[in-house]
Each structure stands twice: as C-alpha cells, then as structure tokens.
Backbone bond lengths (Angstrom), bond angles and torsions (degrees), N, CA, C in turn:
res aa  C-N    CA-C-N  psi(-1)  N-CA   C-N-CA  omega(-1)  CA-C   N-CA-C  phi
1 M - - - 1.448 - - 1.518 111.04 -
2 V 1.313 116.63 -45.34 1.472 120.99 179.14 1.523 110.04 -64.85
3 I 1.310 115.51 -39.18 1.466 119.56 -178.64 1.528 109.99 -63.37
4 G 1.322 117.52 -41.56 1.467 120.97 179.23 1.508 112.46 -61.66
5 V 1.325 118.07 -39.46 1.461 121.97 178.16 1.520 110.20 -65.26
6 A 1.318 117.09 -41.43 1.463 121.54 -179.16 1.528 110.56 -62.38
7 R 1.289 114.84 -40.23 1.467 117.55 -179.88 1.523 111.34 -65.75
8 R 1.296 116.85 -38.35 1.455 119.39 -179.35 1.519 112.04 -69.11
9 K 1.348 116.55 -34.45 1.460 119.70 -176.54 1.521 112.66 -85.42
10 G 1.326 119.62 -12.96 1.465 121.71 -175.84 1.529 112.40 -71.41
11 L 1.342 115.13 175.68 1.468 121.20 179.19 1.521 110.18 -71.99
12 H 1.268 115.01 137.37 1.464 120.34 177.51 1.527 108.71 -120.23
13 F 1.323 116.71 131.51 1.471 121.10 177.62 1.518 111.68 -99.22
14 Y 1.265 115.27 4.57 1.455 121.12 178.95 1.524 109.17 -82.75
15 Q 1.336 116.74 129.23 1.458 120.54 176.02 1.513 108.75 -117.58
16 K 1.273 115.45 148.51 1.454 119.52 178.45 1.527 109.02 -68.92
17 E 1.325 117.43 138.61 1.455 121.65 176.23 1.521 108.85 -70.15
18 K 1.340 114.54 134.53 1.460 119.22 178.09 1.512 108.49 -83.86
19 K 1.272 115.59 133.33 1.450 119.98 178.00 1.528 108.78 -83.27
20 I 1.350 116.61 137.09 1.453 120.82 179.47 1.523 108.41 -75.81
21 N 1.304 113.74 127.31 1.457 120.61 -179.88 1.526 108.71 -68.53
22 S 1.296 119.21 128.02 1.469 122.49 -176.59 1.532 112.10 -64.50
23 S 1.333 117.57 -33.03 1.469 118.84 178.70 1.529 110.97 -70.47
24 L 1.338 118.03 -34.07 1.465 121.63 176.30 1.524 109.96 -65.72
25 L 1.319 116.16 -43.65 1.456 121.27 178.40 1.530 110.36 -61.79
26 K 1.310 117.38 -41.09 1.460 122.37 178.55 1.533 110.27 -63.34
27 D 1.354 117.89 -42.95 1.466 121.84 179.02 1.527 111.36 -62.45
28 I 1.329 116.73 -42.76 1.472 120.67 179.40 1.525 109.93 -63.57
29 F 1.318 116.42 -43.87 1.461 121.20 179.64 1.525 110.91 -62.03
30 E 1.330 117.22 -44.42 1.465 121.11 179.21 1.520 111.25 -63.72
31 M 1.336 117.21 -38.17 1.467 120.73 178.84 1.534 110.43 -65.83
32 M 1.330 116.88 -40.77 1.462 120.38 178.81 1.531 110.64 -64.86
33 I 1.331 117.16 -43.54 1.468 121.00 178.36 1.528 110.13 -63.36
34 G 1.338 117.19 -43.33 1.465 121.69 178.94 1.520 111.85 -60.46
35 T 1.328 116.57 -43.98 1.468 121.27 178.92 1.530 110.31 -62.70
36 F 1.321 116.02 -43.79 1.460 120.13 179.63 1.530 110.92 -61.82
37 V 1.342 116.86 -43.63 1.462 121.03 -179.80 1.530 110.82 -62.57
38 V 1.336 117.56 -43.75 1.468 121.48 179.68 1.525 110.67 -62.32
39 I 1.324 117.32 -45.02 1.469 120.52 179.42 1.529 110.13 -63.73
40 F 1.332 116.28 -43.43 1.464 120.27 179.39 1.528 111.24 -60.81
41 L 1.340 117.05 -45.82 1.468 120.80 179.95 1.525 111.42 -64.31
42 A 1.333 117.34 -40.35 1.467 120.51 179.37 1.524 110.61 -62.22
43 V 1.321 116.65 -45.02 1.467 120.53 179.32 1.529 110.08 -65.50
44 A 1.338 116.76 -44.71 1.464 120.58 -179.40 1.528 111.50 -62.56
45 L 1.341 116.92 -44.34 1.469 120.11 179.59 1.517 110.91 -63.10
46 T 1.335 116.59 -43.27 1.463 119.61 -179.69 1.523 110.57 -64.49
47 Y 1.332 116.56 -38.49 1.456 120.05 -177.05 1.530 112.49 -74.78
48 F 1.331 117.14 -46.24 1.460 120.55 -173.60 1.524 113.73 -90.26
49 V 1.324 118.21 -35.79 1.459 121.92 -176.09 1.517 110.85 -103.95
50 G 1.295 116.87 -40.87 1.460 121.22 -173.93 1.514 113.10 -105.39
51 M 1.297 113.47 -179.96 1.450 121.79 177.93 1.526 106.32 -156.79
52 R 1.288 116.50 152.96 1.462 120.97 -178.35 1.526 108.92 -116.32
53 T 1.333 116.46 136.10 1.464 120.55 176.52 1.520 108.72 -149.85
54 S 1.311 116.35 175.08 1.466 121.57 179.30 1.520 110.25 -115.23
55 V 1.312 115.58 147.90 1.462 121.80 175.42 1.527 107.67 -77.21
56 I 1.323 116.31 133.00 1.468 120.71 177.90 1.520 108.38 -112.38
57 G 1.314 116.25 120.93 1.459 122.13 179.22 1.520 112.31 92.24
58 D 1.334 114.71 178.53 1.472 120.91 -175.42 1.529 112.77 -105.85
59 S 1.338 117.20 17.89 1.470 120.25 -173.63 1.524 114.20 -68.21
60 M 1.334 118.35 -17.15 1.463 120.30 -179.20 1.527 112.75 -109.04
61 E 1.317 117.09 12.28 1.469 119.26 176.56 1.518 109.42 -69.71
62 P 1.319 120.05 143.86 1.464 127.01 8.32 1.528 114.43 -89.67
63 A 1.342 119.26 -4.83 1.472 120.73 -176.80 1.527 111.65 -63.14
64 L 1.331 116.70 -44.73 1.464 122.32 -179.30 1.517 109.25 -135.51
65 S 1.317 116.34 141.33 1.457 119.71 -177.34 1.525 112.13 -111.22
66 N 1.311 116.05 163.65 1.458 123.00 -179.31 1.532 110.34 -56.79
67 G 1.334 116.20 129.79 1.461 121.11 177.77 1.521 114.66 85.58
68 Q 1.325 117.09 -9.53 1.461 119.97 -178.81 1.526 110.20 -69.09
69 E 1.318 116.23 137.00 1.457 120.32 -179.62 1.527 110.51 -89.09
70 I 1.329 114.01 140.00 1.466 120.24 -179.88 1.528 109.50 -131.23
71 L 1.324 115.49 156.15 1.453 121.89 173.76 1.524 108.08 -104.89
72 I 1.317 116.15 137.49 1.461 122.61 -176.81 1.519 109.09 -110.84
73 N 1.321 116.04 131.80 1.460 120.98 174.12 1.521 107.23 -90.09
74 R 1.338 117.07 104.27 1.464 121.55 -177.99 1.523 112.73 -84.35
75 F 1.324 117.18 -12.59 1.457 121.79 -173.38 1.532 113.11 -91.20
76 L 1.337 116.66 -31.08 1.467 122.44 -172.50 1.525 113.42 -52.36
77 Y 1.337 116.76 -46.33 1.461 119.77 -174.60 1.528 113.25 -79.94
78 K 1.321 117.39 2.04 1.468 120.49 170.00 1.529 108.78 -81.60
79 L 1.337 116.11 -23.17 1.465 121.92 -179.36 1.521 113.23 -102.22
80 S 1.331 116.28 -26.75 1.467 120.20 -177.39 1.528 109.29 -143.19
81 S 1.314 115.52 171.57 1.469 120.51 179.44 1.521 110.38 -97.37
82 P 1.324 116.14 151.65 1.469 119.02 175.63 1.529 110.63 -59.63
83 K 1.318 115.86 149.81 1.459 121.84 -177.95 1.526 110.28 -118.15
84 R 1.330 115.23 158.12 1.457 120.42 176.61 1.528 108.78 -58.84
85 G 1.311 116.05 132.34 1.457 120.74 -179.80 1.517 113.56 97.00
86 D 1.339 117.82 -16.40 1.471 120.15 176.90 1.523 109.76 -64.82
87 V 1.315 116.01 141.16 1.464 121.23 171.96 1.526 105.79 -94.48
88 V 1.336 115.49 119.53 1.461 120.22 -175.13 1.525 111.30 -117.60
89 V 1.328 113.83 158.52 1.463 121.75 176.19 1.521 106.42 -114.51
90 F 1.328 116.84 131.39 1.462 119.95 -175.92 1.520 111.42 -148.45
91 L 1.319 114.70 165.72 1.460 122.27 171.39 1.522 106.30 -107.99
92 P 1.343 119.08 118.43 1.461 119.82 -178.99 1.526 111.26 -60.92
93 N 1.312 115.32 126.95 1.465 123.03 -179.12 1.527 112.27 55.92
94 G 1.332 117.02 23.09 1.461 121.13 179.05 1.517 114.38 70.93
95 N 1.326 117.15 13.96 1.469 122.08 -176.62 1.533 110.36 -67.67
96 Q 1.330 116.31 109.69 1.463 121.78 -179.35 1.528 112.87 -74.08
97 N 1.334 117.81 -10.94 1.467 121.61 -175.93 1.522 113.26 -95.51
98 T 1.317 117.10 12.25 1.464 119.81 179.21 1.518 109.32 -120.58
99 H 1.331 115.59 170.62 1.466 119.73 177.69 1.524 109.61 -78.30
100 Y 1.326 116.00 164.96 1.462 120.66 176.61 1.517 109.68 -72.09
101 Y 1.325 115.77 136.98 1.458 122.22 175.70 1.527 108.17 -97.89
102 V 1.328 116.07 143.32 1.465 121.91 179.48 1.529 107.03 -123.63
103 K 1.350 117.13 115.08 1.465 121.73 -177.53 1.528 109.96 -143.75
104 R 1.337 115.05 171.88 1.464 121.48 -179.58 1.528 110.05 -105.71
105 I 1.338 116.55 135.72 1.474 121.02 178.76 1.521 109.49 -74.15
106 I 1.337 115.09 129.19 1.461 122.44 -178.35 1.531 111.02 -110.27
107 A 1.341 116.40 -40.06 1.472 120.12 -178.43 1.519 109.56 -133.13
108 L 1.338 114.41 149.32 1.461 122.76 -172.80 1.527 111.74 -106.89
109 P 1.345 116.85 166.55 1.473 120.32 -179.65 1.529 112.77 -51.82
110 G 1.339 115.00 136.50 1.466 121.24 177.92 1.516 114.09 85.43
111 E 1.330 118.03 -12.10 1.472 120.56 -179.94 1.523 110.41 -84.52
112 T 1.333 114.94 160.92 1.461 120.12 172.34 1.520 107.98 -105.16
113 I 1.309 116.20 147.31 1.464 121.19 179.39 1.516 109.40 -137.36
114 Q 1.330 114.64 143.77 1.459 121.02 176.16 1.519 108.06 -152.78
115 I 1.324 115.42 145.18 1.465 120.62 176.85 1.524 107.17 -112.82
116 L 1.338 115.48 115.14 1.463 122.23 -179.60 1.524 109.60 -124.97
117 N 1.322 116.02 133.18 1.467 121.70 177.61 1.532 112.01 50.68
118 G 1.340 115.25 38.44 1.468 120.16 175.69 1.510 114.94 80.08
119 K 1.337 117.43 4.50 1.461 120.51 -178.61 1.527 110.78 -120.54
120 V 1.342 115.14 152.70 1.458 121.85 -175.90 1.532 110.02 -95.69
121 Y 1.341 115.75 130.71 1.462 121.85 176.88 1.529 108.48 -119.09
122 V 1.325 115.83 126.20 1.463 121.78 176.91 1.520 107.58 -115.65
123 N 1.336 115.90 124.93 1.472 122.63 -176.27 1.532 110.95 54.55
124 G 1.330 115.31 36.93 1.462 121.08 176.32 1.516 114.96 80.82
125 E 1.330 118.28 -1.80 1.465 121.08 -179.61 1.526 110.82 -112.81
126 L 1.324 115.14 142.55 1.461 120.90 179.41 1.527 109.46 -60.88
127 L 1.324 116.42 128.43 1.461 121.56 178.66 1.527 108.77 -79.22
128 E 1.328 115.88 120.82 1.463 120.38 177.13 1.516 108.31 -72.87
129 E 1.331 115.87 118.72 1.467 119.90 -177.27 1.515 110.97 -128.76
130 D 1.313 113.52 162.42 1.454 122.74 177.03 1.539 109.39 -62.04
131 E 1.311 116.31 147.03 1.473 120.99 -179.41 1.518 113.02 -68.37
132 R 1.346 117.06 -14.13 1.467 119.59 -178.27 1.522 112.46 -69.28
133 F 1.366 117.29 -18.01 1.452 120.12 -179.69 1.526 110.28 -83.81
134 D 1.327 115.73 127.82 1.467 120.68 179.76 1.522 111.38 -70.21
135 K 1.326 115.03 157.98 1.461 120.97 172.02 1.531 107.34 -64.74
136 I 1.329 115.67 133.35 1.472 120.59 -174.65 1.529 110.20 -77.94
137 I 1.325 115.35 126.14 1.465 120.96 179.14 1.527 111.02 -84.45
138 D 1.348 117.00 -44.92 1.470 121.52 -177.44 1.529 109.82 -110.61
139 S 1.324 116.09 112.74 1.470 121.14 -179.73 1.522 112.46 -76.31
140 G 1.337 116.94 -20.14 1.460 121.07 -178.44 1.518 111.29 58.94
141 I 1.332 116.05 -140.72 1.471 119.39 -177.92 1.525 111.90 -71.02
142 A 1.339 116.93 -12.67 1.470 120.39 179.82 1.524 112.40 -84.33
143 G 1.331 116.28 5.20 1.464 119.31 172.89 1.522 109.56 -63.89
144 N 1.317 115.80 -29.80 1.465 122.56 172.80 1.522 107.47 -101.96
145 E 1.316 116.45 149.44 1.461 120.07 -178.48 1.528 110.80 -62.81
146 I 1.333 115.70 133.61 1.467 122.54 178.60 1.526 108.04 -116.42
147 T 1.331 115.97 131.23 1.472 120.27 173.79 1.517 107.43 -103.55
148 L 1.323 115.66 122.04 1.460 120.70 -177.30 1.529 110.58 -79.58
149 A 1.325 115.03 141.87 1.467 120.64 176.86 1.528 109.55 -72.23
150 G 1.324 116.23 175.54 1.455 121.80 -175.42 1.514 115.79 -65.67
151 N 1.335 117.52 -11.47 1.456 120.17 179.82 1.534 111.70 -126.67
152 E 1.338 117.78 18.48 1.472 121.41 -174.23 1.524 112.46 -109.94
153 Y 1.330 114.09 148.80 1.464 122.75 177.56 1.524 108.35 -129.50
154 F 1.336 115.15 145.30 1.456 120.58 176.95 1.522 107.36 -105.01
155 V 1.338 116.71 125.23 1.470 121.04 -176.11 1.521 111.22 -121.19
156 L 1.323 115.13 148.43 1.466 122.53 175.03 1.527 108.97 -134.04
157 G 1.322 115.76 152.41 1.461 120.32 171.29 1.519 108.95 -79.86
158 D 1.328 117.72 151.42 1.467 120.67 178.20 1.522 111.69 -65.41
159 N 1.326 116.80 -33.26 1.465 122.35 177.18 1.530 105.97 -88.52
160 R 1.321 114.91 76.19 1.465 122.96 -165.87 1.528 115.68 -51.61
161 N 1.304 117.62 -33.57 1.461 119.24 -175.51 1.523 112.83 -97.23
162 S 1.328 116.13 12.22 1.457 120.99 174.84 1.528 108.45 -141.22
163 S 1.330 115.58 51.89 1.463 119.78 -175.25 1.518 111.50 -143.80
164 E 1.324 115.50 133.15 1.461 121.01 171.29 1.525 105.48 -98.00
165 D 1.327 116.34 112.18 1.465 120.57 -172.10 1.523 110.11 -144.08
166 S 1.322 117.84 -152.68 1.472 121.18 -175.90 1.523 113.28 -64.08
167 R 1.329 118.32 -13.49 1.472 120.26 175.46 1.512 111.48 -72.17
168 S 1.340 117.08 -21.79 1.465 121.81 -177.67 1.526 110.15 -80.13
169 G 1.327 116.01 133.95 1.454 120.84 -178.97 1.520 113.48 -59.90
170 N 1.345 117.18 -30.67 1.463 119.51 -178.63 1.531 112.99 -82.09
171 I 1.334 117.08 -4.74 1.472 121.05 176.70 1.513 109.55 -115.21
172 G 1.327 117.72 -60.38 1.453 121.90 178.13 1.526 112.78 63.17
173 P 1.328 117.03 -165.60 1.467 120.53 177.43 1.529 110.50 -59.94
174 I 1.322 116.48 150.13 1.462 122.75 -175.73 1.528 110.17 -102.07
175 A 1.323 116.33 124.88 1.474 120.49 176.10 1.525 108.77 -73.41
176 K 1.326 116.52 143.08 1.470 120.72 -177.81 1.519 112.04 -56.32
177 N 1.336 118.13 -37.87 1.465 119.06 -178.00 1.528 113.55 -71.62
178 N 1.342 117.96 -6.64 1.461 121.47 174.37 1.529 112.27 -96.24
179 I 1.344 116.13 -3.19 1.466 120.41 177.08 1.522 107.98 -84.87
180 I 1.320 116.13 121.74 1.472 122.11 -179.06 1.519 109.91 -74.58
181 G 1.337 116.69 -39.70 1.461 120.62 -179.65 1.507 111.69 167.49
182 K 1.313 115.10 -174.33 1.463 121.61 -179.79 1.520 109.65 -93.08
183 A 1.332 115.71 131.01 1.466 120.04 173.63 1.524 106.02 -76.48
184 W 1.328 117.45 111.44 1.466 118.97 -170.23 1.515 114.51 -118.54
185 F 1.328 118.86 -14.08 1.464 119.68 -177.40 1.514 108.94 -147.91
186 H 1.336 117.01 131.62 1.464 119.26 177.33 1.517 109.75 -109.84
187 L 1.330 114.67 144.09 1.449 120.11 175.40 1.519 107.25 -84.43
188 K 1.291 119.25 -165.68 1.465 122.12 -170.19 1.522 113.60 -48.53
189 D 1.340 114.37 130.76 1.459 120.23 175.08 1.525 108.69 -100.53
190 A 1.339 117.24 -167.64 1.465 121.71 -177.08 1.525 112.20 -57.69
191 E 1.335 116.87 -30.94 1.469 120.84 179.58 1.526 111.60 -90.56
192 G 1.340 116.85 3.61 1.464 120.58 179.99 1.508 113.94 79.30
193 E 1.342 117.40 16.15 1.449 121.27 -178.05 1.521 111.35 -97.27
194 I 1.334 115.73 153.96 1.447 121.74 174.17 1.525 108.03 -120.76
195 G 1.321 117.20 156.41 1.470 118.10 179.94 1.504 113.18 170.15
196 F 1.320 115.31 179.42 1.454 121.97 179.85 1.524 110.27 -75.43
197 I 1.318 115.40 149.84 1.473 121.41 -179.38 1.509 109.08 -89.13
198 E 1.317 116.52 129.97 1.470 121.60 179.83 1.506 110.14 -102.46
C-alpha cells in the first residue's frame, strides 16, 4: 500500500500526447496547396506568356543596367499594339543570330520623326520627354525626316548618346513582327530592387 502511494507521488516523465487540431491541419494543407498553385502559375506564365532575358550594354540606363535580367510579356502585343513609351525587346531586322535589343518606342506607325538640334520631333512637333534623357548628339538617319510604314516603330535607348537604335542605318525602324514583346518586369537592379519597368 505504501509502495503504491510512493509511485503515484513520484516524478513522472510521461507527458500526454497532444492531439493535432483538425482545423490547424486543414489550414496547413490549404497553405501548401496555395503555394504550389502560385508556383505552378508563375512557371506556366513565364513559359507560355513571358520570357526571360538580360540587358546587354548601357543603352537603357538609368532605367535598366547592363546584365540586368528582365521578364518579357510576349502575349500582350497579340491583343494590342505597342504604345509610345513602351520598352520593347526585339531582333533588329529579324536577325536570329544577334542578341535581343531593349529600347523605348518613340514614334508609332504612320508618324513622321526627325531629330533636330538634339531634340526629337514627331509629326513636326517637339516630343515632350522626361529630363533624364540627354540631348542627342548624333541624329543618325533621323537627321532627315522619316515616315514610318503602317507596321513600323521608331525606338531609342534611354541613354541616348550610348545607344545603337533606330537612328542606326543597320537597324532603322522596327517592324512589329520583329518585336518579341514588352519588357514589363525587371529583376534585381543596382539597389537590389525588383519591379515593373516604366
């Protein structure tokens, strides 16, 4: 009798097993499924709609820097046309043996463009632009007025005096079917930030 009391009063290292709450288990399962769905959609969108490439050179600084990776929306221009100010990725003259070029659209199909005294004129009017763009030193082929065809776009790099773009005779205006898509998202920049391309 005394022994039984001693056993009951002694230290016990046995702990009761905690039962897993079914609602907690359900929440964890839903979170795992949600994460899987998000990852699957991101991969699918990048594969079927988007594409990833790197910027080559400093022609788009300060918006994009050399070596910076960007995501391209290849689907957007199947539904709509490129707009002035869009940053596009293209192959000059459809040349499959060159790297992708990344430039900003300045003039649209049917418009006229000319660069005079370092400034851009579209349809004879001065194009209002952001102050971040330098005065253009070399007008290239745009020193004379150019009329774009119904499927052509005129593009320039943001770093105007360090860019091979539509001013160059070997590139010229860009045909819509040579545009791969819109550069819409950049991965880490110099400050380590990611975000949409403006």
